[in-house]
Short mmCIF file of the C-alpha atoms (twelve columns), coordinates in Angstrom:
data_MODEL
# 
_entry.id   MODEL 
# 
loop_
_atom_site.group_PDB 
_atom_site.id 
_atom_site.type_symbol 
_atom_site.label_atom_id 
_atom_site.label_alt_id 
_atom_site.label_comp_id 
_atom_site.label_asym_id 
_atom_site.label_seq_id 
_atom_site.Cartn_x 
_atom_site.Cartn_y 
_atom_site.Cartn_z 
_atom_site.pdbx_PDB_model_num 
ATOM 1   C CA . VAL A 1   -20.220 -9.710  12.612  1 
ATOM 2   C CA . GLN A 2   -20.342 -8.688  9.010   1 
ATOM 3   C CA . LEU A 3   -18.226 -8.965  5.909   1 
ATOM 4   C CA . GLN A 4   -19.175 -6.592  3.156   1 
ATOM 5   C CA . ALA A 5   -17.866 -7.338  -0.315  1 
ATOM 6   C CA . SER A 6   -18.015 -4.711  -3.004  1 
ATOM 7   C CA . GLY A 7   -16.426 -3.654  -6.254  1 
ATOM 8   C CA . GLY A 8   -17.934 -6.080  -8.717  1 
ATOM 9   C CA . GLY A 9   -19.400 -5.010  -12.003 1 
ATOM 10  C CA . LEU A 10  -19.379 -5.414  -15.753 1 
ATOM 11  C CA . VAL A 11  -16.035 -4.995  -17.504 1 
ATOM 12  C CA . GLN A 12  -14.597 -5.770  -20.886 1 
ATOM 13  C CA . PRO A 13  -12.002 -8.506  -21.290 1 
ATOM 14  C CA . GLY A 14  -8.545  -7.263  -20.437 1 
ATOM 15  C CA . ARG A 15  -9.745  -4.628  -18.023 1 
ATOM 16  C CA . SER A 16  -9.390  -4.504  -14.247 1 
ATOM 17  C CA . LEU A 17  -11.529 -4.469  -11.150 1 
ATOM 18  C CA . ARG A 18  -10.703 -4.190  -7.480  1 
ATOM 19  C CA . LEU A 19  -12.864 -5.985  -4.983  1 
ATOM 20  C CA . SER A 20  -12.998 -4.916  -1.364  1 
ATOM 21  C CA . CYS A 21  -14.046 -6.852  1.696   1 
ATOM 22  C CA . ALA A 22  -14.701 -4.744  4.771   1 
ATOM 23  C CA . ALA A 23  -15.205 -6.363  8.147   1 
ATOM 24  C CA . SER A 24  -17.120 -5.182  11.152  1 
ATOM 25  C CA . GLY A 25  -17.446 -6.906  14.467  1 
ATOM 26  C CA . ILE A 26  -14.423 -9.130  14.006  1 
ATOM 27  C CA . THR A 27  -10.700 -8.870  13.620  1 
ATOM 28  C CA . LEU A 28  -9.721  -10.419 10.345  1 
ATOM 29  C CA . ASP A 29  -7.090  -13.094 10.456  1 
ATOM 30  C CA . VAL A 30  -6.901  -15.500 7.521   1 
ATOM 31  C CA . VAL A 31  -9.179  -14.184 4.803   1 
ATOM 32  C CA . GLY A 32  -9.959  -15.399 1.368   1 
ATOM 33  C CA . TRP A 33  -11.737 -14.697 -1.852  1 
ATOM 34  C CA . PHE A 34  -13.897 -17.431 -3.268  1 
ATOM 35  C CA . ARG A 35  -15.890 -17.486 -6.460  1 
ATOM 36  C CA . GLN A 36  -18.757 -19.486 -7.788  1 
ATOM 37  C CA . VAL A 37  -20.493 -19.878 -11.098 1 
ATOM 38  C CA . PRO A 38  -23.891 -21.490 -11.488 1 
ATOM 39  C CA . GLY A 39  -23.701 -25.249 -11.491 1 
ATOM 40  C CA . LYS A 40  -20.198 -25.402 -10.034 1 
ATOM 41  C CA . GLU A 41  -18.788 -25.601 -6.556  1 
ATOM 42  C CA . ARG A 42  -17.461 -22.578 -4.825  1 
ATOM 43  C CA . GLU A 43  -13.685 -22.399 -5.109  1 
ATOM 44  C CA . GLY A 44  -11.061 -20.548 -3.176  1 
ATOM 45  C CA . ILE A 45  -8.971  -18.438 -5.528  1 
ATOM 46  C CA . SER A 46  -6.863  -16.292 -3.252  1 
ATOM 47  C CA . CYS A 47  -6.269  -16.126 0.472   1 
ATOM 48  C CA . ILE A 48  -4.059  -14.099 2.768   1 
ATOM 49  C CA . SER A 49  -2.885  -14.401 6.328   1 
ATOM 50  C CA . ARG A 50  -3.065  -11.567 8.820   1 
ATOM 51  C CA . ARG A 51  0.573   -10.697 8.383   1 
ATOM 52  C CA . ASP A 52  0.119   -10.849 4.590   1 
ATOM 53  C CA . VAL A 53  3.390   -12.670 4.158   1 
ATOM 54  C CA . ASP A 54  1.440   -15.839 3.489   1 
ATOM 55  C CA . THR A 55  -0.639  -15.617 0.368   1 
ATOM 56  C CA . TYR A 56  -2.155  -18.159 -1.944  1 
ATOM 57  C CA . TYR A 57  -3.372  -17.936 -5.518  1 
ATOM 58  C CA . GLU A 58  -5.178  -20.526 -7.504  1 
ATOM 59  C CA . ASP A 59  -3.009  -21.669 -10.411 1 
ATOM 60  C CA . SER A 60  -5.343  -20.599 -13.177 1 
ATOM 61  C CA . LEU A 61  -4.996  -16.960 -12.177 1 
ATOM 62  C CA . ASN A 62  -1.470  -16.897 -13.648 1 
ATOM 63  C CA . GLY A 63  -0.422  -13.837 -11.700 1 
ATOM 64  C CA . ARG A 64  -3.307  -11.649 -12.836 1 
ATOM 65  C CA . PHE A 65  -4.836  -11.164 -9.383  1 
ATOM 66  C CA . THR A 66  -3.260  -9.644  -6.284  1 
ATOM 67  C CA . ILE A 67  -4.622  -9.952  -2.775  1 
ATOM 68  C CA . SER A 68  -3.749  -7.398  -0.138  1 
ATOM 69  C CA . ARG A 69  -5.064  -6.095  3.124   1 
ATOM 70  C CA . ASP A 70  -5.213  -3.025  5.317   1 
ATOM 71  C CA . ASN A 71  -5.554  -4.265  8.868   1 
ATOM 72  C CA . ALA A 72  -6.208  -0.797  10.219  1 
ATOM 73  C CA . LYS A 73  -9.228  -0.537  7.964   1 
ATOM 74  C CA . LYS A 74  -10.185 -4.197  8.472   1 
ATOM 75  C CA . THR A 75  -10.343 -4.523  4.729   1 
ATOM 76  C CA . VAL A 76  -9.000  -7.063  2.274   1 
ATOM 77  C CA . TYR A 77  -8.692  -6.311  -1.425  1 
ATOM 78  C CA . LEU A 78  -8.490  -8.354  -4.577  1 
ATOM 79  C CA . GLN A 79  -6.988  -6.527  -7.515  1 
ATOM 80  C CA . MET A 80  -8.040  -8.327  -10.663 1 
ATOM 81  C CA . ASP A 81  -6.187  -7.429  -13.841 1 
ATOM 82  C CA . SER A 82  -6.411  -8.755  -17.387 1 
ATOM 83  C CA . LEU A 83  -9.836  -10.122 -16.710 1 
ATOM 84  C CA . LYS A 84  -11.100 -12.915 -18.895 1 
ATOM 85  C CA . PRO A 85  -14.639 -14.079 -19.613 1 
ATOM 86  C CA . GLU A 86  -13.940 -17.188 -17.542 1 
ATOM 87  C CA . ASP A 87  -13.383 -14.979 -14.496 1 
ATOM 88  C CA . ALA A 88  -17.046 -14.080 -14.507 1 
ATOM 89  C CA . ALA A 89  -18.589 -15.323 -11.286 1 
ATOM 90  C CA . THR A 90  -20.027 -14.294 -7.999  1 
ATOM 91  C CA . TYR A 91  -17.135 -13.425 -5.719  1 
ATOM 92  C CA . TYR A 92  -17.331 -13.903 -1.967  1 
ATOM 93  C CA . CYS A 93  -14.976 -12.942 0.791   1 
ATOM 94  C CA . ALA A 94  -14.739 -15.200 3.796   1 
ATOM 95  C CA . ALA A 95  -12.828 -15.443 7.037   1 
ATOM 96  C CA . ALA A 96  -12.085 -18.069 9.635   1 
ATOM 97  C CA . ARG A 97  -12.087 -17.686 13.401  1 
ATOM 98  C CA . ARG A 98  -9.071  -19.895 13.762  1 
ATOM 99  C CA . THR A 99  -5.768  -18.122 13.495  1 
ATOM 100 C CA . ASP A 100 -3.568  -21.085 12.639  1 
ATOM 101 C CA . TYR A 101 -4.775  -21.767 9.132   1 
ATOM 102 C CA . SER A 102 -2.394  -21.054 6.317   1 
ATOM 103 C CA . ALA A 103 -3.691  -19.141 3.336   1 
ATOM 104 C CA . MET A 104 -3.535  -22.210 1.122   1 
ATOM 105 C CA . PHE A 105 -5.281  -24.361 3.721   1 
ATOM 106 C CA . LEU A 106 -8.220  -21.974 3.908   1 
ATOM 107 C CA . CYS A 107 -8.530  -21.561 0.163   1 
ATOM 108 C CA . ALA A 108 -8.507  -25.295 -0.436  1 
ATOM 109 C CA . ARG A 109 -11.441 -25.853 1.915   1 
ATOM 110 C CA . PRO A 110 -14.458 -23.658 1.164   1 
ATOM 111 C CA . PHE A 111 -16.331 -25.322 4.021   1 
ATOM 112 C CA . LEU A 112 -13.925 -23.910 6.612   1 
ATOM 113 C CA . PRO A 113 -14.683 -20.179 6.791   1 
ATOM 114 C CA . ASP A 114 -16.915 -19.112 9.644   1 
ATOM 115 C CA . TYR A 115 -17.912 -15.787 8.162   1 
ATOM 116 C CA . TRP A 116 -19.074 -15.030 4.663   1 
ATOM 117 C CA . GLY A 117 -19.873 -11.816 2.945   1 
ATOM 118 C CA . LYS A 118 -22.634 -11.485 0.419   1 
ATOM 119 C CA . GLY A 119 -21.362 -12.050 -3.046  1 
ATOM 120 C CA . THR A 120 -20.463 -9.404  -5.523  1 
ATOM 121 C CA . GLN A 121 -21.048 -10.166 -9.176  1 
ATOM 122 C CA . VAL A 122 -18.264 -9.877  -11.721 1 
ATOM 123 C CA . THR A 123 -19.206 -10.026 -15.390 1 
ATOM 124 C CA . VAL A 124 -16.546 -9.971  -18.093 1 
ATOM 125 C CA . SER A 125 -17.942 -9.400  -21.521 1 
ATOM 126 C CA . SER A 126 -17.366 -7.275  -24.565 1 
# 
C-alpha cells in the first residue's frame, strides 16, 4: 500500500501548483490533503469522498484550492491557485480504510487516516 504525493515546489505568491496523490495497493475512498508547518499540528485542508460529490475545504482557503480525483487512475489532485506565503508547508495526502467517513469528518481528524503519503514541500516566496 502506497500513497505517492508529488507536485510541490517553489513558486511566487499568486502563482499556482497542482499536487497529485497516486495510490497503489488500495482503492481510494475518502481522501484528504493535510499540511503541516514546523511547530504546528498537521491540519486537514481539503478532503473528497469517492464519488467526489462530497468535498470539504478549510475556511482559510477562500476558494483558492480545488480538490478532484480520477478514480480510474487512483489519483487525487489538489489545484492550488493564488498561492500565498502562508500556504507554505509540507503537504501530505492521506486516506482512510473506512468508507463511511464524510470529507469534513476526515479532514477534521488528522489522526484518522490509515494511509499517509510522504510529504511534498510547497514554498511560496518571491
